[in-house]
MARBA-3410 file (N, C-alpha, C, O; in Angstrom, 1 decimal):
254
9.3,17.1,10.7,7.8,16.5,10.8,7.7,15.1,9.5,8.0,14.9,8.3 ~ 7.1,14.1,10.9,7.7,13.0,9.5,5.9,13.3,9.3,5.0,14.0,9.8 ~ 6.0,12.1,8.1,5.1,12.3,7.0,3.7,11.6,7.3,2.7,12.0,6.8 ~ 3.8,10.5,8.3,2.7,10.0,8.9,3.4,9.7,10.2,4.5,9.2,10.3 ~ 2.1,10.4,11.4,2.5,10.0,12.6,0.8,9.3,13.3,-0.3,9.8,13.2
1.0,8.3,13.8,0.2,7.5,14.4,0.4,7.5,15.9,1.6,7.3,16.3 ~ -0.5,7.6,16.7,-0.5,8.0,18.2,-1.3,7.4,18.6,-2.3,7.5,17.9 ~ -1.5,6.1,20.1,-2.3,6.1,20.4,-3.4,5.2,20.1,-4.1,4.7,20.9 ~ -3.5,4.7,18.4,-4.4,4.2,17.3,-4.9,2.6,18.1,-4.1,1.7,18.5 ~ -6.4,2.7,18.1,-7.3,1.9,18.6,-8.3,1.0,18.4,-9.0,1.6,19.1
-8.8,0.1,18.2,-10.0,-0.4,17.5,-10.7,-1.5,18.1,-10.2,-2.6,18.2 ~ -12.1,-1.2,18.5,-12.9,-2.4,19.4,-14.1,-2.7,18.3,-14.9,-1.9,17.8 ~ -14.1,-4.2,18.0,-15.0,-4.5,17.5,-16.3,-5.4,18.6,-16.1,-6.6,18.8 ~ -17.1,-4.8,19.0,-17.8,-5.1,19.8,-16.8,-5.5,21.4,-16.4,-4.5,22.0 ~ -16.4,-6.5,21.9,-15.4,-6.4,23.3,-14.5,-7.0,22.6,-13.4,-7.2,23.2
-14.6,-7.4,21.6,-12.7,-7.4,21.1,-11.7,-6.1,20.8,-11.6,-5.3,19.9 ~ -11.2,-6.3,21.9,-9.7,-4.9,21.2,-9.0,-5.3,20.2,-8.0,-5.8,20.6 ~ -9.1,-5.4,18.8,-8.7,-5.6,17.8,-6.6,-4.8,17.6,-5.7,-5.5,17.3 ~ -6.7,-4.2,17.9,-5.4,-3.2,18.2,-5.8,-1.8,19.5,-6.7,-1.1,19.9 ~ -4.2,-2.1,19.9,-4.4,-1.3,20.8,-3.3,-0.3,21.3,-2.2,-0.9,21.6
-3.2,0.7,21.5,-2.2,1.3,21.5,-1.1,1.3,20.4,0.0,0.8,20.8 ~ -1.1,1.6,19.1,-0.3,1.8,17.9,-0.1,3.1,17.8,-1.0,4.0,17.9 ~ 1.6,3.1,17.5,2.4,4.0,17.8,3.1,4.0,16.1,3.8,3.0,15.9 ~ 3.1,5.2,14.8,3.9,4.7,13.7,4.7,6.0,13.6,4.0,7.0,13.4 ~ 5.5,6.2,13.7,6.1,7.6,12.7,6.9,7.1,11.0,7.8,6.4,10.9
6.5,7.5,10.5,7.1,7.2,8.9,7.8,8.7,8.5,7.5,9.9,8.8 ~ 8.7,8.1,7.9,9.3,9.9,7.2,9.1,9.5,5.6,8.8,8.4,5.1 ~ 9.4,10.4,5.0,9.1,10.8,3.7,10.5,10.1,2.7,11.4,10.8,2.4 ~ 10.4,8.7,2.4,11.2,8.1,0.8,11.7,7.2,1.9,12.7,6.6,1.7 ~ 11.2,7.0,2.9,11.6,5.2,3.7,10.7,4.0,3.6,9.5,3.8,3.3
11.6,3.3,3.9,11.0,1.8,3.9,10.5,1.4,5.1,11.3,1.5,6.0 ~ 9.2,0.7,5.4,9.0,0.5,6.5,8.3,-1.0,6.4,7.6,-1.2,5.4 ~ 8.4,-2.1,7.5,7.3,-3.4,7.8,6.7,-3.2,8.7,7.1,-2.5,9.7 ~ 5.7,-3.8,8.7,4.6,-4.1,9.6,4.3,-5.6,9.5,3.4,-6.0,8.7 ~ 5.1,-6.2,10.4,5.0,-7.6,10.5,4.4,-8.8,11.7,4.6,-8.4,12.9
3.9,-9.8,11.7,3.2,-10.6,12.8,3.0,-11.9,12.8,3.6,-12.5,11.8 ~ 2.2,-12.7,13.7,1.5,-13.7,13.3,0.1,-13.8,12.2,0.0,-12.8,11.6 ~ -0.4,-14.2,12.0,-1.5,-14.5,11.5,-2.2,-13.8,12.7,-1.8,-13.9,13.9 ~ -3.5,-12.9,12.2,-4.4,-12.7,13.4,-3.9,-11.5,13.8,-4.8,-10.8,14.0 ~ -2.4,-10.9,14.2,-2.1,-10.0,14.8,-2.8,-8.5,14.8,-3.1,-7.8,15.7
-3.0,-8.3,13.4,-4.5,-7.0,13.5,-3.4,-6.2,12.2,-3.5,-5.0,11.9 ~ -2.8,-6.7,11.8,-1.9,-5.6,10.8,-2.8,-5.6,9.5,-2.3,-4.6,9.0 ~ -3.4,-5.9,8.9,-4.6,-5.4,7.9,-5.4,-4.6,9.0,-5.7,-3.5,8.6 ~ -5.7,-4.8,9.8,-6.7,-4.1,10.6,-6.2,-2.5,10.7,-7.0,-1.6,10.6 ~ -4.9,-2.4,11.1,-3.8,-1.6,11.0,-4.4,-0.4,10.1,-5.0,0.6,10.3
-3.9,-1.5,8.4,-3.9,-0.8,7.4,-6.1,-0.1,6.9,-6.7,0.8,6.4 ~ -6.2,-0.7,7.3,-7.7,-0.5,7.2,-8.5,0.7,7.7,-9.5,1.3,7.2 ~ -7.8,1.0,9.1,-7.7,2.2,9.4,-7.3,3.2,9.0,-8.1,4.1,9.0 ~ -5.8,3.2,8.6,-5.3,4.5,7.4,-5.6,4.6,6.6,-5.5,5.7,6.0 ~ -6.3,3.7,6.1,-7.3,4.3,4.8,-8.8,4.5,5.1,-9.3,4.9,4.1
-9.2,4.5,5.6,-10.6,5.3,6.3,-11.3,3.5,6.0,-12.3,4.0,5.5 ~ -11.4,2.5,5.9,-12.1,1.6,5.9,-13.1,1.5,7.3,-14.3,1.4,7.5 ~ -11.8,1.4,8.0,-12.8,1.4,9.5,-11.7,2.1,10.2,-10.5,2.0,10.1 ~ -12.7,3.0,11.1,-12.8,4.1,12.3,-12.0,3.5,13.5,-12.0,2.4,14.0 ~ -11.5,4.4,13.7,-10.2,3.9,15.0,-11.5,4.4,16.3,-12.1,5.5,16.5
-11.5,3.2,17.0,-12.5,4.4,18.3,-11.8,4.9,18.9,-12.4,5.4,19.8 ~ -9.8,5.0,18.7,-9.0,5.8,19.7,-7.8,6.2,19.1,-7.3,5.6,18.2 ~ -7.3,7.1,19.7,-6.5,7.1,18.6,-5.8,8.8,17.5,-6.5,9.8,17.8 ~ -5.1,9.0,16.9,-4.7,9.9,16.2,-3.9,9.4,14.8,-2.9,8.6,14.9 ~ -4.5,10.0,13.4,-3.9,9.4,12.6,-3.6,10.5,11.6,-4.5,10.6,10.8
-2.4,11.3,11.5,-1.4,12.8,10.9,-0.7,12.5,9.7,0.4,12.0,9.6 ~ -1.5,12.8,8.7,-0.7,13.0,7.3,-0.1,14.4,6.9,-0.8,15.3,6.4 ~ 1.0,14.6,7.1,1.5,15.9,6.3,0.8,17.0,7.3,0.5,18.1,6.9 ~ 0.5,16.4,8.7,0.5,17.8,9.2,-1.1,18.3,9.5,-1.4,19.4,10.0 ~ -2.0,17.0,9.1,-3.6,17.0,9.0,-3.9,15.2,9.6,-3.3,14.2,9.2
-4.9,15.5,10.5,-5.6,14.7,10.8,-6.6,13.7,9.8,-7.4,14.2,9.0 ~ -6.4,12.8,9.9,-7.3,12.0,8.6,-8.1,11.2,9.4,-8.9,10.6,8.7 ~ -8.4,10.9,10.7,-9.4,10.1,11.5,-10.9,10.5,10.8,-11.3,11.5,11.3 ~ -11.5,9.9,10.0,-13.0,10.3,10.5,-13.0,10.2,8.6,-13.5,9.3,8.0 ~ -12.5,11.0,8.1,-12.2,10.5,6.5,-12.7,9.7,5.5,-12.3,8.6,6.0
-13.4,9.2,4.3,-13.9,8.5,3.5,-12.3,7.3,2.4,-11.5,7.6,1.4 ~ -12.3,6.9,2.7,-11.4,6.1,1.9,-10.8,7.1,0.4,-9.7,7.3,0.1 ~ -11.9,7.4,-0.2,-11.6,8.1,-1.6,-10.3,9.8,-1.4,-9.3,10.2,-2.1 ~ -11.1,10.2,0.0,-10.4,11.9,0.7,-9.0,11.6,1.1,-8.1,12.4,1.2 ~ -9.1,9.9,1.3,-7.5,9.9,2.2,-7.0,9.4,0.6,-6.4,10.3,0.0
-7.1,8.6,0.0,-6.6,8.2,-1.1,-5.7,9.9,-1.8,-4.5,10.3,-2.1 ~ -6.8,10.5,-1.9,-6.5,12.1,-2.8,-6.0,13.0,-1.6,-6.1,14.2,-1.9 ~ -5.2,12.5,-0.2,-4.6,13.2,0.7,-2.9,12.6,0.3,-1.9,13.3,0.3 ~ -2.9,11.2,0.1,-2.3,10.8,-0.8,-1.7,9.2,0.0,-0.6,8.7,0.2 ~ -2.4,9.0,0.0,-2.6,7.4,1.0,-2.9,6.6,-0.3,-3.8,6.9,-1.0
-2.1,5.6,-0.5,-2.6,4.5,-1.5,-2.2,3.2,-1.2,-1.2,3.0,-0.6 ~ -2.9,2.1,-1.4,-2.5,0.9,-1.0,-3.3,-0.3,-2.1,-4.1,0.1,-2.9 ~ -2.9,-1.5,-2.0,-2.9,-2.8,-2.7,-3.3,-3.6,-1.1,-3.2,-3.3,0.0 ~ -3.9,-4.8,-1.9,-4.6,-5.6,-0.5,-4.0,-7.3,-0.7,-3.7,-7.6,-1.8 ~ -4.0,-8.3,0.5,-3.8,-9.3,0.2,-4.2,-10.2,-1.4,-3.6,-10.8,-2.2
-5.3,-10.0,-1.2,-5.6,-10.6,-2.4,-5.9,-9.6,-4.2,-6.8,-8.8,-4.5 ~ -5.3,-10.0,-4.7,-5.2,-8.9,-6.0,-6.6,-8.6,-6.2,-7.5,-9.5,-6.1 ~ -6.9,-7.2,-6.5,-8.5,-6.5,-6.4,-8.0,-5.7,-7.9,-7.7,-4.5,-7.9 ~ -8.1,-6.1,-8.6,-8.1,-5.7,-10.4,-9.1,-5.8,-11.1,-9.7,-6.9,-11.1 ~ -9.6,-5.0,-11.6,-10.7,-4.7,-13.1,-10.4,-6.1,-13.9,-9.8,-6.0,-15.0
-10.7,-6.9,-13.6,-10.0,-8.3,-14.5,-10.8,-8.6,-16.0,-10.7,-9.6,-16.8 ~ -11.4,-7.8,-16.0,-12.2,-7.8,-17.5,-11.9,-6.3,-18.3,-12.5,-6.0,-19.3 ~ -11.1,-5.7,-17.6,-10.9,-4.3,-18.4,-9.3,-4.5,-18.5,-8.4,-5.0,-17.8 ~ -9.3,-3.8,-19.6,-7.9,-3.8,-20.6,-7.0,-3.6,-19.1,-7.6,-3.6,-18.0 ~ -5.3,-3.5,-19.3,-4.2,-3.2,-18.5,-4.1,-1.8,-18.6,-3.8,-1.3,-17.5
-4.4,-1.2,-19.5,-4.3,0.4,-19.6,-5.3,1.1,-18.5,-5.1,1.9,-17.6 ~ -7.0,-0.1,-19.3,-8.0,1.0,-18.3,-7.3,0.4,-16.8,-7.7,1.2,-16.0 ~ -6.6,-0.5,-16.1,-7.1,-0.7,-15.1,-6.1,0.7,-14.2,-6.3,1.2,-13.1 ~ -5.2,0.8,-15.1,-4.6,2.0,-14.6,-4.7,3.4,-14.7,-4.1,4.2,-14.1 ~ -6.0,3.7,-15.8,-6.2,4.3,-16.3,-7.0,5.1,-14.8,-6.9,6.3,-14.4
-8.1,3.7,-14.2,-8.9,4.2,-13.1,-8.3,4.6,-12.5,-8.7,5.7,-12.5 ~ -7.1,4.6,-11.4,-6.3,5.2,-10.8,-6.1,7.0,-11.0,-5.9,7.8,-10.1 ~ -6.3,7.1,-12.3,-5.9,8.5,-12.2,-7.1,9.1,-11.7,-6.7,10.1,-11.2 ~ -8.1,9.0,-11.6,-9.6,9.0,-12.0,-9.9,10.8,-11.0,-10.6,11.7,-11.2 ~ -8.4,10.4,-9.8,-8.7,11.9,-8.6,-7.9,12.9,-9.5,-7.2,13.7,-8.8
-7.7,13.0,-11.0,-6.3,14.2,-11.7,-7.6,13.9,-13.4,-7.1,14.1,-14.5 ~ -8.8,13.5,-13.2,-9.6,14.0,-14.5,-10.6,15.6,-14.0,-11.4,15.7,-13.1 ~ -10.0,16.4,-14.9,-10.1,17.9,-14.7,-11.4,18.2,-15.8,-11.7,19.4,-15.7 ~ -12.0,17.6,-16.7,-13.1,17.9,-17.3,-14.2,17.1,-16.7,-14.0,16.0,-16.2 ~ -15.9,18.0,-16.9,-16.9,17.9,-16.4,-18.0,17.0,-16.8,-18.4,16.7,-17.9
-18.4,16.6,-15.9,-19.9,15.2,-16.9,-19.9,15.7,-18.3,-19.6,15.0,-19.4 ~ -20.4,17.1,-18.2,-21.0,17.5,-19.6,-20.2,17.1,-21.0,-20.5,16.5,-22.0 ~ -18.9,17.9,-20.4,-18.1,17.6,-21.6,-17.6,16.2,-21.9,-17.2,16.0,-23.0 ~ -17.7,15.1,-20.9,-17.3,13.8,-21.2,-18.3,12.9,-22.0,-18.0,12.0,-22.7 ~ -20.0,13.8,-21.7,-21.0,13.3,-22.1,-21.0,13.8,-23.7,-21.4,12.9,-24.6
-20.5,14.9,-24.1,-20.9,15.6,-25.2,-19.6,15.2,-26.1,-19.7,15.1,-27.3 ~ -18.6,14.9,-25.6,-17.5,14.8,-26.3,-16.7,16.3,-26.9,-16.5,16.5,-28.1 ~ -16.4,17.0,-26.0,-16.0,18.3,-26.4,-14.7,18.2,-26.8,-14.3,17.0,-26.7 ~ -13.7,19.2,-27.4,-12.5,18.5,-27.6,-11.2,18.8,-26.1,-10.1,18.3,-26.1 ~ -11.8,19.5,-25.1,-10.9,19.1,-23.8,-10.6,17.8,-23.4,-9.5,17.4,-22.9
-12.4,16.9,-23.7,-12.3,15.3,-23.1,-11.1,15.2,-24.4,-10.5,15.8,-23.5 ~ -10.6,15.1,-25.0,-9.9,14.0,-25.8,-8.4,14.5,-25.3,-7.5,13.6,-25.2 ~ -8.2,16.1,-25.1,-7.1,16.5,-25.1,-6.6,16.0,-23.4,-5.4,15.9,-23.1 ~ -7.8,15.8,-22.3,-7.6,15.2,-21.3,-7.1,13.6,-21.3,-6.2,13.0,-20.8 ~ -8.2,13.1,-22.2,-7.8,11.6,-22.2,-6.5,11.0,-23.0,-6.0,9.9,-22.7
-6.3,11.6,-23.8,-4.9,11.6,-24.4,-3.8,11.8,-23.0,-2.9,10.9,-22.8 ~ -3.8,12.7,-22.2,-3.3,12.9,-21.5,-3.5,11.5,-20.6,-2.6,10.8,-21.0 ~ -4.0,11.1,-20.0,-4.3,10.3,-19.3,-4.3,9.0,-19.9,-4.7,8.2,-19.1 ~ -3.8,8.6,-20.9,-3.8,7.4,-21.6,-1.7,7.5,-21.9,-1.1,6.5,-22.1 ~ -1.3,8.8,-21.8,0.6,8.7,-22.0,0.6,8.8,-20.6,1.8,8.5,-20.3
0.0,9.0,-19.6,0.6,8.6,-18.5,0.4,7.4,-17.5,1.0,7.1,-16.4 ~ -0.8,6.8,-18.1,-0.9,5.3,-17.3,0.1,4.7,-18.3,1.1,4.3,-17.7 ~ 0.3,4.6,-19.5,1.5,4.4,-20.4,3.3,4.6,-20.2,4.2,3.9,-20.7 ~ 3.2,5.4,-19.5,4.4,5.6,-18.7,4.7,4.9,-17.6,5.8,4.4,-17.4 ~ 3.5,4.8,-16.7,3.7,3.5,-15.4,3.7,2.3,-15.9,4.2,1.5,-15.1
3.3,1.7,-17.1,3.0,1.0,-17.6,4.4,0.3,-17.7,4.7,-0.8,-17.1 ~ 5.3,1.2,-18.7,6.6,0.8,-19.2,7.4,1.4,-18.4,8.5,1.8,-18.9 ~ 7.0,1.6,-16.9,8.1,1.2,-15.6,8.0,-0.1,-15.5,9.1,-0.7,-15.5 ~ 7.0,-0.8,-15.4,7.0,-2.0,-14.7,7.2,-3.1,-15.9,7.0,-4.3,-15.7 ~ 7.6,-2.5,-17.3,7.9,-3.6,-18.3,6.3,-4.5,-18.1,6.2,-5.6,-17.5
5.0,-3.6,-18.6,3.8,-3.9,-19.1,2.8,-3.2,-20.0,1.6,-3.4,-20.3 ~ 3.9,-2.4,-20.5,3.1,-1.3,-21.6,3.4,-2.4,-23.1,3.0,-1.8,-24.1 ~ 3.8,-3.4,-23.3,3.6,-4.0,-24.4,2.3,-5.4,-24.0,1.9,-6.1,-24.9 ~ 1.8,-5.5,-22.9,0.7,-5.7,-22.7,-0.6,-5.2,-22.1,-1.3,-5.6,-21.2 ~ -0.6,-3.7,-23.2,-1.5,-2.4,-22.1,-2.8,-3.2,-22.6,-3.6,-3.5,-21.8
-3.0,-3.7,-24.1,-4.2,-3.7,-24.8,-5.2,-5.0,-24.1,-6.4,-5.1,-24.1 ~ -4.6,-5.7,-23.6,-4.5,-7.5,-22.8,-5.6,-7.3,-21.7,-5.3,-6.3,-21.0 ~ -6.7,-8.0,-21.3,-7.3,-8.2,-20.0,-6.4,-8.0,-19.3,-5.3,-8.3,-19.7 ~ -6.4,-7.3,-17.9,-5.8,-8.2,-16.9,-5.6,-9.3,-16.1,-4.9,-9.7,-15.1 ~ -6.5,-9.7,-16.7,-6.8,-11.6,-16.3,-5.9,-12.1,-16.9,-5.2,-12.9,-16.3
-5.6,-11.8,-18.3,-4.6,-12.7,-18.8,-3.1,-12.8,-18.4,-2.2,-13.6,-18.6 ~ -3.3,-11.4,-17.5,-1.6,-11.5,-16.7,-0.8,-12.6,-16.3,-1.5,-13.5,-16.9 ~ -0.2,-13.0,-15.9,0.7,-14.0,-14.5,0.6,-13.5,-13.5,0.7,-12.3,-13.6 ~ 0.5,-13.9,-12.5,0.5,-13.8,-11.0,1.2,-12.8,-10.5,0.8,-11.9,-9.8 ~ 2.7,-13.1,-11.0,3.5,-11.8,-10.5,3.2,-10.2,-11.7,3.4,-9.1,-11.2
3.0,-10.2,-12.6,2.6,-8.7,-13.7,1.2,-8.4,-12.8,1.0,-7.2,-12.8 ~ 0.0,-9.3,-12.0,-0.5,-8.6,-12.2,-0.6,-7.8,-10.6,-1.5,-7.1,-10.1 ~ 0.4,-8.2,-10.1,1.0,-7.8,-8.6,1.5,-7.0,-9.3,1.0,-5.9,-9.0 ~ 2.4,-6.9,-10.2,2.7,-5.2,-10.6,1.6,-4.2,-11.1,1.5,-3.0,-11.1 ~ 1.0,-5.0,-11.6,-0.3,-4.1,-12.0,-1.0,-2.9,-11.0,-1.3,-1.7,-11.2
-1.0,-4.0,-9.9,-1.8,-3.2,-8.7,-1.1,-2.2,-7.9,-1.5,-1.3,-7.1 ~ 0.2,-2.6,-8.3,0.8,-1.7,-7.8,1.3,-0.1,-8.9,1.8,1.0,-8.7 ~ 0.9,-0.7,-9.7,1.1,0.8,-10.9,-0.3,1.4,-10.8,-0.2,2.7,-10.6 ~ -1.2,1.0,-10.8,-2.8,1.8,-10.6,-3.0,2.6,-9.6,-4.0,3.2,-9.5 ~ -1.6,2.6,-8.1,-2.0,2.4,-6.9,-0.9,3.8,-7.0,-1.1,4.7,-6.2
0.2,3.9,-8.0,1.1,4.9,-8.1,0.3,6.0,-9.0,0.3,7.3,-8.8 ~ -0.4,5.1,-10.3,-1.0,6.8,-10.7,-2.2,7.5,-9.6,-2.9,8.2,-10.2 ~ -2.5,7.3,-8.2,-3.2,8.5,-7.9,-2.4,8.7,-7.3,-2.8,8.5,-6.2 ~ -1.1,9.4,-7.3,0.2,10.4,-7.1,0.0,9.8,-5.4,-1.0,10.4,-4.7 ~ 1.1,8.5,-4.6,0.4,8.7,-3.5,1.9,9.6,-2.8,2.9,9.8,-3.4
1.7,9.9,-1.8,2.7,10.0,-0.7,3.4,8.9,0.0,4.6,8.9,0.3 ~ 2.5,7.9,0.3,2.5,6.5,1.1,1.7,5.5,0.3,0.5,5.5,0.1 ~ 2.7,4.6,-0.2,2.3,3.5,-0.8,2.2,2.3,0.4,3.2,2.2,1.1 ~ 1.1,1.5,0.7,0.7,0.5,1.8,0.5,-0.5,0.8,-0.3,-0.4,-0.2 ~ 1.1,-1.4,1.0,1.4,-2.7,0.4,1.0,-4.3,1.0,1.8,-5.0,1.8
0.2,-4.6,0.8,-0.6,-6.0,1.7,-0.6,-7.2,1.5,-1.4,-7.9,0.9 ~ 0.9,-7.7,2.1,1.6,-9.1,1.9,1.6,-9.1,0.0,1.1,-9.7,-0.9 ~ 2.7,-7.8,-0.1,2.8,-8.0,-2.0,3.6,-9.5,-2.9,3.3,-9.9,-4.0 ~ 4.5,-9.7,-2.0,5.1,-11.0,-2.0,4.2,-12.4,-1.9,4.8,-13.3,-2.5 ~ 3.2,-12.6,-1.5,2.1,-13.8,-1.3,2.2,-14.2,-2.6,2.0,-13.4,-3.5
2.4,-15.9,-3.0,2.0,-16.1,-4.0,2.8,-15.8,-5.5,2.4,-15.7,-6.7 ~ 4.5,-15.9,-4.6,5.3,-15.7,-5.9,6.3,-16.6,-5.5,6.6,-17.1,-4.4 ~ 6.9,-16.8,-6.9,8.2,-17.7,-6.5,9.5,-16.9,-6.1,9.4,-15.7,-6.2 ~ 10.4,-17.4,-5.6,11.5,-16.7,-5.2,11.8,-15.7,-6.8,12.0,-14.5,-6.6 ~ 11.8,-15.9,-7.7,12.4,-15.4,-8.4,11.8,-14.1,-8.7,12.4,-13.1,-9.0
10.2,-14.4,-8.4,9.0,-13.2,-8.5,9.0,-12.3,-7.3,8.5,-11.1,-7.4 ~ 9.7,-13.2,-5.8,10.0,-12.0,-4.9,11.3,-11.3,-5.1,11.2,-10.1,-4.7 ~ 12.4,-11.6,-5.5,13.5,-11.3,-5.6,13.3,-9.6,-6.5,13.6,-8.4,-6.2 ~ 12.6,-10.4,-7.9,12.6,-9.2,-8.7,11.2,-8.0,-8.5,11.0,-7.2,-9.4 ~ 10.4,-7.9,-7.1,9.6,-7.2,-7.0,10.1,-6.7,-5.9,9.6,-5.7,-5.7
11.2,-7.2,-4.8,12.1,-6.4,-4.0,12.7,-4.9,-4.9,12.5,-3.7,-4.6 ~ 13.5,-5.4,-6.1,14.1,-4.1,-6.8,12.6,-3.3,-7.3,12.8,-2.3,-8.0 ~ 11.8,-3.6,-7.2,10.9,-3.2,-8.0,9.8,-2.6,-6.5,8.6,-2.2,-6.7 ~ 10.3,-2.5,-5.4,9.5,-1.4,-4.4,11.2,-0.9,-4.4,11.0,0.2,-4.8 ~ 12.4,-1.1,-4.2,13.2,-0.1,-4.1,13.4,0.6,-5.2,14.1,1.6,-5.0
12.9,0.4,-6.5,12.5,1.6,-7.2,11.6,2.5,-7.3,11.8,3.7,-7.6 ~ 10.7,2.0,-6.9,9.0,3.0,-7.1,9.7,3.7,-5.9,9.6,5.0,-6.0 ~ 10.4,3.2,-4.9,10.5,4.2,-3.6,11.4,5.3,-4.1,11.4,6.1,-3.1 ~ 12.2,5.8,-5.0,13.7,6.2,-5.6,13.1,6.7,-6.8,13.3,7.9,-6.9 ~ 12.5,6.2,-7.7,11.1,6.9,-8.5,10.3,7.9,-8.3,10.3,9.0,-8.9
9.6,7.4,-7.4,8.2,8.4,-6.7,8.7,9.2,-5.6,7.8,9.9,-5.1 ~ 10.1,9.3,-5.0,9.7,9.5,-3.9,8.7,9.5,-3.2,8.0,10.5,-2.9 ~ 8.7,8.2,-2.7,7.1,8.1,-1.6,8.3,7.6,-0.1,9.4,7.8,0.3 ~ 7.3,7.0,0.2,7.4,6.4,1.6,6.2,4.6,1.0,5.1,4.3,0.5 ~ 7.2,3.9,1.6,6.5,2.6,1.6,6.6,1.7,2.9,7.6,1.3,3.4
4.9,1.3,3.3,4.9,0.2,4.0,4.0,-0.3,4.0,2.8,0.0,3.9 ~ 4.9,-1.8,4.1,4.1,-2.7,3.6,4.2,-3.8,4.7,5.2,-3.7,5.4 ~ 3.3,-4.8,4.9,2.9,-6.2,5.4,3.3,-7.2,4.6,3.1,-7.3,3.4 ~ 4.1,-8.2,5.3,4.8,-9.3,4.4,4.8,-10.2,5.2,4.8,-9.9,6.4 ~ 4.8,-12.0,4.8,5.0,-12.7,5.5,6.3,-13.5,5.6,6.6,-14.3,6.5
7.4,-13.2,4.2,8.5,-13.8,4.1,9.3,-13.0,4.5,9.4,-12.0,3.9 ~ 9.9,-13.1,5.5,10.8,-12.5,6.4,12.2,-12.1,5.8,12.9,-11.1,6.1 ~ 12.5,-13.1,4.9,13.7,-12.4,4.0,13.5,-11.0,3.1,14.3,-10.2,2.6 ~ 12.1,-11.2,3.0,12.0,-10.1,1.7,11.6,-9.1,2.5,11.5,-8.0,1.8 ~ 11.3,-9.0,3.9,10.6,-7.6,4.9,12.7,-7.6,5.2,13.4,-6.8,4.6
13.3,-8.5,6.0,14.7,-8.1,6.3,15.5,-7.4,5.5,16.3,-6.5,5.7 ~ 15.2,-8.1,4.3,15.8,-7.5,3.0,16.1,-6.6,2.4,17.0,-6.3,1.7 ~ 15.0,-5.9,2.9,14.2,-4.2,2.2,13.7,-3.4,3.0,13.1,-2.5,2.4 ~ 13.7,-3.4,3.9,12.7,-2.2,5.4,13.9,-2.2,6.0,14.7,-3.1,6.3 ~ 13.9,-0.9,6.1,15.2,-0.1,6.8,14.7,-0.1,8.1,15.6,-0.4,8.9
13.1,0.4,9.2,12.9,-0.1,9.8,11.5,-0.9,10.3,10.5,-0.6,9.7 ~ 11.5,-1.4,10.9,9.9,-3.1,10.7,9.1,-2.5,12.6,9.7,-2.3,13.6 ~ 7.8,-2.4,12.4,7.1,-2.9,13.7,6.6,-4.1,13.5,6.1,-4.5,12.5 ~ 6.9,-5.0,15.1,6.1,-6.4,15.5,4.9,-6.3,16.0,4.9,-6.1,17.2 ~ 3.5,-6.2,15.2,2.8,-6.4,16.2,2.1,-8.0,16.6,1.8,-8.8,15.7
2.0,-8.2,18.0,1.2,-10.0,18.1,-0.2,-9.4,19.1,0.0,-8.6,20.0 ~ -1.4,-9.8,18.8,-2.5,-9.9,19.2,-3.1,-7.9,19.4,-3.8,-7.3,20.1 ~ -2.4,-7.7,18.2,-3.3,-6.2,18.5,-2.0,-4.8,19.1,-2.0,-3.6,19.1 ~ -0.8,-6.0,19.7,0.0,-4.5,20.2,1.1,-4.8,19.4,1.1,-5.6,18.4 ~ 2.2,-3.9,20.0,3.4,-3.7,19.3,4.4,-4.2,20.2,4.8,-3.6,21.2
4.8,-5.7,19.9,6.0,-5.8,20.7,7.3,-5.7,20.5,8.1,-6.1,21.4 ~ 7.6,-5.2,19.4,9.0,-4.7,19.0,9.2,-4.0,18.0,8.7,-4.6,17.0 ~ 9.9,-2.6,17.6,10.4,-2.2,17.0,11.9,-1.6,16.7,12.8,-1.5,17.6 ~ 12.2,-1.3,15.2,13.4,-1.0,15.2,13.9,-1.7,13.8,13.2,-2.3,13.0 ~ 15.6,-1.6,13.9,16.0,-2.1,12.5,16.4,-3.6,12.2,17.2,-4.4,12.8
15.8,-3.7,11.2,15.9,-5.5,10.9,16.6,-6.5,12.0,16.1,-7.5,12.5 ~ 17.8,-6.1,12.1,19.1,-7.4,12.9,18.0,-7.0,14.5,17.5,-7.9,15.1 ~ 17.9,-5.8,14.8,17.3,-5.9,16.3,15.8,-6.5,16.2,15.2,-7.2,16.9 ~ 15.7,-6.2,15.4,13.7,-7.4,15.6,14.1,-8.6,15.0,13.4,-9.6,15.3 ~ 15.1,-8.9,14.2,15.5,-10.6,14.2,15.7,-11.2,15.4,15.3,-12.3,15.6
16.5,-10.6,16.5,17.0,-11.0,17.7,16.2,-10.9,18.6,16.3,-11.6,19.6 ~ 15.0,-10.0,18.5,14.4,-9.7,19.8,13.4,-11.2,20.5,12.5,-11.5,19.9 ~ 13.7,-12.0,21.8,13.0,-12.6,22.1,11.6,-12.9,22.1,11.1,-14.0,22.4 ~ 10.8,-11.5,21.9,9.6,-11.2,22.2,9.3,-12.4,20.8,8.6,-13.5,20.7 ~ 10.3,-11.6,19.7,9.7,-11.7,18.5,9.5,-12.9,18.2,8.4,-13.2,17.7
10.5,-13.7,18.4,11.1,-15.3,18.6,10.2,-15.9,19.0,10.1,-17.0,18.4 ~ 9.1,-15.5,20.0,8.6,-16.7,20.8,7.3,-15.9,20.0,6.4,-16.7,19.8 ~ 7.1,-15.0,19.8,5.5,-15.3,18.6,4.9,-15.5,17.7,3.8,-15.5,17.3 ~ 6.8,-16.0,17.0,6.5,-16.6,15.3,6.7,-18.4,16.0,5.9,-19.3,15.7 ~ 7.4,-18.5,16.6,7.6,-20.1,17.0,6.9,-21.1,18.6,6.8,-22.3,19.0
6.5,-19.7,19.1,5.6,-20.3,20.2,6.2,-20.3,21.8,7.4,-20.3,21.9 ~ 5.9,-20.3,22.4,7.0,-20.7,24.1,6.8,-19.3,24.5,6.4,-18.4,23.8 ~ 7.5,-19.1,26.3,8.1,-18.2,26.5,9.3,-17.4,25.9,10.3,-17.9,25.4 ~ 9.1,-16.0,25.9,9.7,-15.2,25.8,10.9,-15.0,26.9,11.6,-14.0,26.9
END
């Protein structure tokens, strides 16, 4: 059984069919890419997978259970985490506290325990600090744990957002344009980071990205969207040479 099975997925906004008949099968531990021109519907797909939008047709099955109709927080707890095109950190909070926010679904003490600062509160808080620091160390951010997230350079903010997503203990990580705004050195480092995350945490990764060298050098399977429909899919070499893909990006007839 695939980790994620998406069938006949579609969504309409009024009279506009934004995504139609979208299908995707994701296996555990694999790296997938979702590409296409601007406005093709890629982020809309991510929003449906994470419960931000409710599809008007089709099904999304995670680990054998349909997640259509569930709230984003419930889907996150079920095992799907994501990052965003525009970095969404709590910039006035510390680097450490940003990761601890991702651990919210693993807090085991009651509200009363937290208010009264009972002994179990401190035990759980210490465990959360240790877990958050472990994640920061993986991304070489432990030295900046006490600094505001806003003080980090752009590339490290991207890493922090991924670390926070991993704190929710996902089975599938969705990365929305993770290399956006990065220089070539940062992009190369991010590519290695994504591979390391896949191997270290034994999870699947699905990413949207406009940097073709990043996608082709990282992903094992790529799906191409244009005007909300799949026009090609397969391994990087197959997709790279598909005339419909070339036409979608460069214009002209396929």
